[in-house]
C-alpha positions as CSV (number, residue, x, y, z in Angstrom):
1,M,-6.0,-7.7,-24.1
2,Q,-7.8,-5.5,-21.9
3,V,-5.3,-6.3,-19.2
4,C,-2.4,-5.8,-21.5
5,D,-3.5,-2.2,-22.5
6,E,-3.9,-1.5,-19.0
7,V,-0.4,-2.7,-18.0
8,C,1.1,-0.7,-21.1
9,R,-1.0,2.3,-20.0
10,N,0.6,2.1,-16.5
11,T,4.3,1.4,-17.2
12,K,6.5,4.4,-16.9
13,N,9.1,2.5,-18.8
14,K,8.0,3.4,-22.4
15,R,10.8,2.0,-24.2
16,K,9.8,-1.5,-22.5
17,V,6.1,-0.9,-23.6
18,E,7.1,-0.3,-27.1
19,R,9.3,-3.5,-27.1
20,F,6.5,-5.3,-26.0
21,K,4.0,-3.9,-28.4
22,E,6.3,-4.4,-31.4
23,Y,5.6,-8.1,-31.2
24,K,2.0,-7.8,-29.3
25,C,0.4,-10.7,-30.8
26,A,3.4,-12.9,-30.2
27,N,3.5,-12.0,-26.7
28,I,-0.2,-12.5,-26.3
29,T,0.2,-15.9,-27.4
30,K,3.2,-16.6,-25.3
31,I,1.3,-15.6,-22.1
32,Y,-1.8,-17.6,-23.1
33,N,0.6,-20.8,-23.7
34,I,2.6,-20.5,-20.6
35,L,-0.6,-20.2,-18.3
36,K,-2.3,-23.0,-20.1
37,N,0.8,-25.1,-20.1
38,R,1.2,-24.0,-16.3
39,E,4.8,-23.3,-17.1
40,Y,5.0,-19.9,-15.3
41,K,8.2,-19.2,-13.9
42,V,8.6,-15.8,-12.0
43,G,11.0,-13.5,-14.0
44,P,13.9,-11.5,-12.5
45,Y,13.1,-8.3,-10.5
46,I,14.8,-4.8,-11.0
47,H,15.4,-3.0,-7.8
48,F,15.4,0.6,-7.7
49,T,15.0,3.6,-5.1
50,L,12.5,6.3,-5.1
51,Y,13.0,9.3,-2.9
52,E,9.6,11.3,-3.3
53,P,7.7,11.7,-1.1
54,K,9.8,9.5,1.0
55,K,12.6,6.7,0.4
56,R,11.2,3.6,-0.8
57,E,12.6,0.3,-2.6
58,I,10.7,-0.4,-5.5
59,V,10.6,-3.5,-7.6
60,S,9.7,-4.0,-11.4
61,Q,9.4,-6.7,-13.7
62,G,9.4,-7.7,-17.6
63,M,6.0,-6.9,-19.1
64,I,5.1,-10.5,-19.5
65,D,5.4,-10.6,-15.6
66,K,3.4,-7.5,-15.1
67,I,0.5,-8.8,-17.1
68,I,0.6,-12.5,-15.5
69,N,0.6,-10.7,-12.3
70,H,-2.1,-8.4,-13.0
71,L,-4.1,-11.5,-14.5
72,V,-3.4,-13.3,-11.2
73,S,-4.4,-10.3,-9.0
74,R,-7.8,-10.0,-11.1
75,Y,-8.8,-13.6,-11.5
76,I,-7.3,-15.2,-8.3
77,L,-6.7,-12.9,-5.6
78,Y,-9.4,-10.3,-6.0
79,P,-12.7,-12.9,-6.1
80,A,-10.8,-14.8,-2.8
81,I,-9.8,-11.8,-1.0
82,L,-12.4,-8.9,-1.4
83,P,-15.5,-10.4,0.2
84,C,-13.6,-10.5,3.5
85,L,-12.4,-6.9,3.4
86,I,-14.5,-4.6,5.8
87,D,-15.6,-1.6,3.6
88,K,-12.9,1.1,5.7
89,N,-10.0,-0.9,4.4
90,V,-9.8,1.6,1.5
91,A,-6.4,1.0,-0.4
92,S,-5.9,-0.9,-3.7
93,R,-9.7,-1.2,-4.5
94,A,-11.9,0.1,-7.2
95,G,-13.7,2.9,-6.2
96,L,-11.9,3.7,-2.9
97,G,-8.3,4.8,-2.5
98,T,-6.9,8.1,-1.0
99,K,-10.0,10.1,-1.6
100,A,-12.2,7.4,0.1
101,G,-9.6,7.4,3.1
102,L,-9.8,11.2,3.6
103,D,-13.7,11.3,3.2
104,A,-14.3,8.7,5.7
105,S,-11.9,10.7,7.8
106,K,-13.8,13.7,7.7
107,E,-17.1,11.8,8.2
108,F,-15.8,10.4,11.5
109,H,-14.5,13.7,12.8
110,R,-18.0,15.2,11.9
111,K,-19.9,12.5,13.7
112,C,-17.8,12.2,16.5
113,K,-18.0,16.0,17.3
114,V,-22.0,15.9,17.0
115,K,-22.3,12.8,19.1
116,Y,-19.2,13.2,21.7
117,G,-17.9,16.9,21.7
118,K,-14.7,16.0,22.8
119,Y,-13.1,13.1,21.2
120,Y,-9.9,11.1,20.6
121,I,-8.1,9.7,17.8
122,L,-5.4,6.7,18.1
123,K,-3.2,7.2,14.8
124,C,-1.2,4.2,14.0
125,D,1.7,3.7,11.3
126,I,3.5,0.1,11.2
127,S,7.1,0.2,10.7
128,K,8.4,-0.9,7.5
129,F,5.1,-2.5,6.6
130,F,6.0,-4.1,3.1
131,A,9.5,-5.2,4.2
132,S,7.9,-6.7,7.4
133,I,5.6,-9.1,6.0
134,D,6.2,-12.6,6.9
135,K,6.0,-14.7,3.9
136,E,4.7,-17.8,5.9
137,I,2.3,-16.0,7.8
138,L,0.9,-14.6,4.6
139,K,0.6,-18.2,2.6
140,E,-1.2,-19.5,5.7
141,K,-3.6,-16.6,5.5
142,I,-4.5,-17.1,1.8
143,K,-4.5,-21.0,2.1
144,R,-7.7,-20.2,4.1
145,K,-9.1,-18.2,1.3
146,I,-7.9,-20.0,-1.7
147,K,-8.5,-23.8,-2.1
148,D,-7.2,-24.6,-5.8
149,K,-3.7,-26.1,-5.5
150,E,-2.7,-24.7,-9.0
151,A,-4.1,-21.1,-8.1
152,L,-1.8,-21.2,-4.5
153,R,1.1,-22.6,-6.5
154,I,1.3,-19.7,-8.8
155,V,0.5,-17.3,-6.0
156,F,3.1,-18.8,-3.9
157,D,5.7,-18.4,-6.8
158,I,4.8,-14.9,-7.1
159,I,5.3,-14.4,-3.3
160,D,8.6,-16.0,-3.1
161,G,9.7,-15.1,-6.4
162,D,12.2,-12.0,-5.1
163,K,14.9,-13.7,-3.2
164,D,16.2,-10.3,-2.7
165,T,13.5,-8.7,-0.9
166,T,12.2,-9.4,2.7
167,G,8.5,-9.3,2.7
168,L,6.7,-7.9,-0.2
169,G,8.6,-5.8,-2.9
170,I,6.5,-2.4,-3.9
171,G,5.8,-2.2,-7.3
172,N,3.4,-5.2,-8.2
173,M,-0.3,-5.3,-7.9
174,T,-0.1,-8.5,-6.2
175,S,1.9,-7.1,-3.4
176,Q,-0.6,-4.2,-2.9
177,I,-3.6,-6.8,-2.8
178,L,-1.9,-9.0,-0.4
179,A,-0.7,-6.3,1.7
180,I,-4.4,-4.9,2.6
181,F,-5.0,-8.6,3.2
182,Y,-2.4,-9.1,5.5
183,L,-4.0,-7.1,8.0
184,N,-7.5,-7.9,7.4
185,D,-7.4,-10.1,10.8
186,L,-6.6,-6.8,12.2
187,D,-9.3,-4.9,10.9
188,H,-12.0,-7.7,12.2
189,Y,-10.0,-7.5,15.6
190,I,-10.4,-3.6,15.9
191,K,-14.0,-3.5,14.7
192,E,-15.5,-6.9,16.4
193,D,-13.4,-7.5,19.5
194,L,-12.4,-4.0,20.5
195,K,-15.6,-2.7,19.4
196,I,-14.1,0.5,17.5
197,K,-17.0,1.8,15.3
198,Y,-15.2,4.5,13.9
199,Y,-12.1,2.9,12.1
200,I,-10.2,3.3,8.9
201,R,-7.3,2.0,7.3
202,Y,-5.2,2.6,4.3
203,Q,-2.7,0.0,4.1
204,D,-0.4,0.5,7.1
205,D,-2.0,3.9,8.4
206,F,-4.9,3.6,10.4
207,L,-7.2,5.6,12.8
208,L,-9.7,4.8,15.8
209,F,-12.0,7.2,17.0
210,H,-13.3,7.0,20.5
211,Q,-15.0,9.2,22.9
212,S,-12.5,7.6,25.7
213,K,-8.7,8.4,25.8
214,Q,-8.1,5.7,28.2
215,Y,-10.0,2.9,26.1
216,L,-7.7,4.0,23.0
217,R,-4.6,3.6,25.5
218,E,-5.8,-0.2,26.3
219,C,-6.8,-0.6,22.4
220,L,-3.1,0.7,21.7
221,I,-1.5,-2.0,24.1
222,K,-3.8,-4.8,22.4
223,I,-3.0,-3.7,18.9
224,K,0.9,-3.9,19.6
225,E,0.2,-7.6,21.1
226,F,-1.9,-8.3,18.0
227,L,0.7,-7.2,15.7
228,K,3.5,-9.2,17.3
229,K,1.8,-12.1,16.1
230,E,1.7,-10.9,12.7
231,K,5.6,-10.1,13.1
232,L,4.7,-6.2,12.9
233,S,5.3,-3.4,14.9
234,L,4.1,0.0,15.4
235,N,6.5,3.1,14.7
236,K,7.1,5.8,16.6
237,K,4.5,8.4,14.9
238,S,1.8,6.2,16.6
239,M,0.1,8.2,19.3
240,I,-3.0,9.3,20.9
241,L,-4.4,12.5,19.7
242,T,-7.4,15.0,20.6
243,S,-10.0,16.4,18.4
244,N,-8.1,19.4,18.4
245,N,-4.8,18.3,17.0
246,N,-4.7,19.0,13.4
247,F,-2.7,16.0,12.5
248,I,-1.6,14.3,9.2
249,F,-3.4,11.4,7.8
250,L,-2.5,10.2,3.9
251,G,-0.7,13.4,3.5
252,R,-3.3,15.8,4.6
253,D,-4.6,17.7,7.7
254,K,-8.1,17.4,9.4
255,E,-9.3,19.9,7.0
256,G,-7.9,17.8,3.7
257,K,-5.2,20.6,2.9
258,Y,-2.1,19.1,1.6
259,A,0.4,19.4,4.5
260,R,3.7,18.4,3.2
261,Y,4.2,21.8,1.0
262,R,5.2,23.4,4.2
263,R,8.4,21.6,4.3
264,A,9.0,21.6,0.5
265,N,11.6,24.6,0.6
266,K,13.7,22.7,3.7
267,K,13.7,19.6,1.6
268,L,14.3,21.1,-1.6
269,K,17.4,22.7,0.0
270,H,18.6,19.2,1.5
271,R,18.2,17.7,-1.9
272,K,20.5,20.5,-3.6
273,Y,23.0,19.5,-0.9
274,L,22.9,15.6,-1.5
275,Y,23.3,16.4,-5.4
276,S,26.4,18.8,-4.8
277,Q,28.1,15.9,-2.6
278,G,27.3,13.1,-5.5
279,E,24.9,11.2,-3.1
280,I,22.1,11.8,-5.7
281,N,22.2,12.2,-9.4
282,L,20.7,14.7,-11.4
283,M,17.5,12.6,-12.5
284,E,16.7,12.2,-8.7
285,Y,17.5,16.0,-7.7
286,S,15.0,17.0,-11.0
287,T,12.5,14.8,-9.8
288,S,12.3,16.2,-6.5
289,I,12.0,19.8,-7.9
290,L,9.2,18.7,-10.3
291,T,7.4,16.6,-7.3
292,Y,7.4,19.8,-5.1
293,R,6.3,22.2,-7.6
294,N,3.3,19.7,-8.6
295,L,2.5,19.9,-4.8
296,R,2.3,23.6,-4.9
297,K,-0.2,23.6,-7.7
298,N,-2.4,21.3,-5.9
299,I,-2.6,23.1,-2.7
């Protein structure tokens, strides 16, 4: 019941929610019987595109699939995966998130400034992360953490459920959890083999702090080699910065101020042009206007 209420609150399609609530008891009974009898078959996915803050392909499912997805996340994936994650892998976990990532970044800046004076930051961003996740590699990783065959079956069915998407689709709770887990081996490699004390990751964005620029160059080469085994690659935004650079991490600058608002007017003009050319519809253009207005209020 608690999971159902949580999914209903977080589902933006309110018509879908109302249809589910109209026959709530019957739907909950149906979910119970499906899981009890081990008859779950992953339902169809709906694909749509979001353009703010950047273009992303999103997937969504029906309410019953959403609820089962949450149940699998809470009672299968979280117990198996959370214990092996490092504390500075901050995405999609209770008590963490963007704020925790920004707080850790500020803390590392402060400590490195006191300890080293001048220091360097290796800022990495993985290219098309969710779409590039290799499902077979992911399954092998999961097998090392989950031994129950029935639990593995339902997790693997969810991973393979969307035949039209390479990698993992953004939008499912399981996708978020599996994504933070996919790079867990990289986290431990950076912390334990490369001996980087000040390291933080939020999904595919991560920072390494060190006093030696040369050592971070070596780390960059080794990280690229490591990611090849995971069938991933860094994008062009990955670079080594000095402590004086006011770079962007999780949408904010080094002082914690939201940085994207500087480009708001330029982007809005571009969105207006796309709307005038019929490349986006009125709903997408309106969403852009509301998004950037909200950004300015939060500065």
